[in-house]
C-alpha positions in Angstrom: 100.8 111.6 124.5 97.2 111.9 124.5 95.4 112.7 121.2 91.7 113.5 119.9 90.4 112.5 116.8 87.4 112.9 115.2 85.8 110.0 113.2 84.0 110.3 110.0 81.6 107.5 109.0 81.2 105.8 111.9 78.8 105.8 114.7 81.5 106.9 117.2 82.0 110.6 117.1 85.6 110.8 118.9 88.8 108.3 119.7 90.5 109.6 122.8 93.6 107.9 122.7 96.7 108.0 124.9 100.5 106.5 123.2 103.6 106.2 125.8 106.7 105.0 124.2 105.0 103.1 121.1 102.4 101.4 123.5 98.6 102.4 123.4 97.8 103.0 127.1 94.0 104.3 126.9 91.3 104.3 124.4 87.5 106.2 125.1 85.3 105.9 122.0 82.8 108.7 122.2 79.4 107.1 120.8 79.2 104.1 118.4 78.6 100.5 119.6 79.2 100.7 123.7 80.3 96.9 124.4 82.1 96.2 121.1 84.2 99.6 121.8 84.9 98.9 125.4 86.2 95.4 124.2 88.3 97.0 121.3 90.0 99.6 124.2 90.4 96.9 126.3 92.5 94.5 123.7 94.5 96.8 122.6 95.6 98.3 125.7 99.5 97.6 126.0 100.0 96.7 122.0 102.3 98.3 120.0 100.5 101.3 117.8 102.4 99.3 114.9 100.7 95.7 115.8 97.4 98.1 116.3 97.7 99.7 113.1 98.5 96.2 111.5 95.8 94.2 113.1 92.5 96.7 112.2 93.9 98.4 109.7 91.0 98.5 106.9 88.5 96.7 108.6 84.8 97.5 107.0 81.4 98.5 108.8 78.3 97.0 106.6 78.8 98.9 103.5 80.7 101.6 105.0 84.5 102.4 103.4 85.9 102.3 107.2 85.0 101.3 111.2 85.7 102.3 114.7 88.9 100.2 114.6 90.2 101.4 111.3 89.3 104.9 112.4 91.4 104.4 115.2 94.5 103.3 113.0 94.1 106.9 111.1 94.2 108.3 115.1 97.4 106.4 115.6 98.8 107.4 112.4 98.2 111.2 112.8 99.8 111.0 116.3 103.0 109.7 114.7 
């Protein structure tokens, strides 16, 4: 399943994620800190959706109430 999620309160504006049988197959962030987001995308590929959420949910960026990794978790929760 492929899903596009419009982020809020982050430098990235959109996350495109592909999940198959509960496993993250691909993640692409539009905008944001390119190197960091490529790293996050690479690290979560092959992980179970539940494991990604357990590790990244609630991470904040500076004084913001959310972050790109936290927004990825929101996208994954919406996909369910």
